[in-house]
LOMAR-989290 format. One line per field, with one value per residue (C-alpha): residue number from 1; residue in three letters; x, y, z. Coordinates in steps of 0.5 Angstrom, whole numbers, plus 500, padded with zeros to 3 digits. Example, Ala and Ser with C-alpha at 12.3 -4.5 7.8 and 13.67 -1.06 7.14 Angstrom:
<nodes>
i <- 1; 2
aa <- Ala; Ser
c1 <- 525; 527
c2 <- 491; 498
c3 <- 516; 514
</nodes>
This chain:
<nodes>
i <- 1; 2; 3; 4; 5; 6; 7; 8; 9; 10; 11; 12; 13; 14; 15; 16; 17; 18; 19; 20; 21; 22; 23; 24; 25; 26; 27; 28; 29; 30; 31; 32; 33; 34; 35; 36; 37; 38; 39; 40; 41; 42; 43; 44; 45; 46; 47; 48; 49; 50; 51; 52; 53; 54; 55; 56; 57; 58; 59; 60; 61; 62; 63; 64; 65; 66; 67; 68; 69; 70; 71; 72; 73; 74; 75; 76; 77; 78; 79; 80; 81; 82; 83; 84; 85; 86; 87; 88; 89; 90; 91; 92; 93; 94; 95; 96; 97; 98; 99; 100; 101; 102; 103; 104; 105; 106; 107; 108; 109; 110; 111; 112; 113; 114; 115; 116; 117; 118; 119; 120; 121; 122; 123; 124; 125; 126; 127; 128; 129; 130; 131; 132; 133; 134; 135; 136; 137; 138; 139; 140; 141; 142; 143; 144; 145; 146; 147; 148; 149; 150; 151; 152; 153; 154; 155; 156; 157; 158; 159; 160; 161; 162; 163; 164; 165; 166; 167; 168; 169; 170; 171; 172; 173; 174; 175; 176; 177; 178; 179; 180
aa <- Met; Thr; Ser; Ser; Phe; Ser; Leu; Ala; Pro; Val; Ile; Glu; Ser; Glu; Arg; Leu; Arg; Leu; Arg; Gly; His; Val; Ala; Gly; Asp; Leu; Gln; Asp; Ala; Leu; Pro; Leu; Trp; Asn; Asp; Pro; Ile; Val; Thr; Arg; Phe; Ile; Gly; Gly; Arg; Pro; Tyr; Thr; Arg; Glu; Glu; Val; Trp; Gln; Arg; Leu; Gln; Arg; Tyr; Ala; Gly; Ser; Trp; Val; Leu; Leu; Gly; His; Gly; Phe; Trp; Ala; Ile; Glu; Glu; Lys; Ala; Thr; Gly; Ala; Phe; Ile; Gly; Glu; Ile; Gly; Ile; Met; Asp; Ala; Lys; Arg; Glu; Ile; Leu; Pro; Ser; Phe; Gly; Glu; Asp; Arg; Glu; Leu; Gly; Trp; Ala; Leu; Thr; Pro; Glu; Ala; His; Gly; Lys; Gly; Tyr; Ala; Ser; Glu; Ala; Leu; Ala; Thr; Val; Leu; Gly; Trp; Glu; Lys; Ala; Arg; Phe; Asn; Ala; Ala; Cys; Leu; Val; Ala; Leu; Ile; Asp; Pro; Asp; Asn; Ala; Pro; Ser; Ile; Lys; Leu; Ala; Lys; Lys; Phe; Gly; Phe; Thr; Glu; Arg; Ala; Arg; Thr; Thr; Tyr; Lys; Asp; Val; Pro; Thr; Ile; Gln; Phe; Glu; Arg; Arg; Arg; Pro; Ala
c1 <- 835; 828; 825; 816; 816; 810; 808; 801; 796; 792; 785; 780; 774; 769; 775; 781; 787; 791; 798; 803; 807; 814; 821; 818; 812; 819; 815; 809; 808; 813; 807; 802; 807; 809; 802; 799; 793; 794; 800; 795; 792; 799; 805; 802; 808; 811; 815; 823; 824; 828; 821; 817; 822; 822; 815; 815; 820; 816; 810; 814; 816; 810; 807; 812; 812; 804; 801; 797; 800; 799; 796; 798; 792; 791; 785; 784; 781; 790; 793; 795; 797; 792; 794; 796; 790; 791; 792; 798; 800; 805; 807; 803; 806; 798; 793; 789; 793; 791; 793; 792; 787; 790; 789; 787; 790; 787; 791; 788; 792; 787; 785; 783; 778; 771; 770; 768; 775; 776; 770; 771; 779; 776; 770; 775; 781; 775; 772; 779; 780; 773; 776; 782; 783; 775; 779; 774; 775; 780; 781; 783; 786; 784; 785; 779; 779; 778; 772; 772; 775; 770; 765; 768; 770; 763; 760; 764; 761; 766; 765; 769; 774; 778; 780; 786; 793; 799; 806; 802; 797; 790; 786; 780; 781; 775; 774; 769; 767; 765; 757; 758
c2 <- 752; 755; 759; 757; 761; 768; 771; 774; 769; 764; 767; 761; 761; 755; 752; 758; 759; 765; 764; 768; 768; 764; 764; 758; 761; 765; 759; 760; 766; 767; 764; 769; 776; 772; 771; 777; 775; 778; 783; 787; 792; 791; 795; 792; 787; 781; 782; 779; 773; 779; 784; 777; 776; 783; 783; 778; 780; 787; 783; 779; 786; 789; 784; 786; 792; 795; 787; 786; 786; 780; 773; 768; 764; 757; 752; 748; 740; 741; 746; 749; 756; 761; 768; 773; 778; 782; 790; 797; 801; 803; 810; 812; 818; 819; 824; 824; 822; 815; 817; 815; 809; 803; 800; 793; 788; 782; 778; 770; 766; 766; 758; 761; 766; 765; 760; 766; 765; 774; 775; 769; 771; 778; 777; 774; 779; 783; 780; 780; 787; 789; 785; 788; 795; 796; 802; 808; 808; 802; 804; 799; 802; 799; 799; 802; 796; 792; 791; 784; 787; 793; 790; 786; 792; 795; 788; 789; 796; 800; 807; 811; 816; 819; 819; 819; 818; 812; 813; 815; 810; 812; 808; 809; 810; 805; 806; 803; 808; 804; 806; 811
c3 <- 142; 140; 145; 148; 153; 153; 158; 153; 157; 152; 151; 148; 145; 142; 135; 137; 142; 141; 144; 147; 140; 140; 136; 133; 130; 125; 120; 120; 120; 114; 109; 113; 111; 104; 102; 097; 099; 106; 104; 100; 105; 108; 106; 099; 099; 102; 107; 110; 115; 118; 118; 120; 125; 129; 128; 133; 137; 137; 140; 145; 147; 148; 152; 157; 156; 156; 158; 152; 144; 139; 139; 135; 132; 131; 130; 136; 133; 128; 131; 126; 125; 122; 123; 128; 132; 138; 141; 140; 140; 135; 137; 129; 127; 123; 124; 127; 132; 136; 142; 148; 144; 143; 135; 134; 128; 125; 120; 116; 112; 106; 107; 114; 110; 110; 117; 121; 124; 124; 127; 133; 135; 135; 140; 143; 144; 146; 151; 154; 153; 156; 163; 163; 161; 159; 155; 152; 145; 141; 134; 128; 122; 115; 108; 104; 099; 105; 105; 109; 115; 114; 114; 121; 123; 123; 125; 132; 133; 130; 126; 121; 125; 119; 113; 112; 109; 113; 110; 103; 103; 104; 109; 114; 122; 125; 134; 137; 144; 149; 152; 156
</nodes>
């Protein structure tokens, strides 16, 4: 039996439904995390079935432990799974440290690229975060060559915090500070 239970709230935008992951999402998440267009900037290689399954478990656990996490992104019109977006506390061993700042991340299927879905999903998550936590600072870790994600982050007020490496890979830390 596949569980359909999730602690994550369902939040919606005009065209998208963001909902917590369930066990059955493994089949939809596998192609996302095996697509070279998606993974070239996130890990640089396809993820195994085991790694994707562990990712889904981590998402669910984050909601239980922290009250925030990642959502599956669905097109409202079709119900199609088009990606993932959310808030995490990965306790990354990175300098400079994220400290208590929450991290945002996103990944969309190549079929969803160029349709404004990432902007719509990020605006929805930022609205939810502001109402729920209103964190003083949010961070995003983006590959220097990932021009679309950098453009998206800047669109929402993220500015470069530091250029560094994470697991021996060059990366840029972006931050979005709450106005004083």
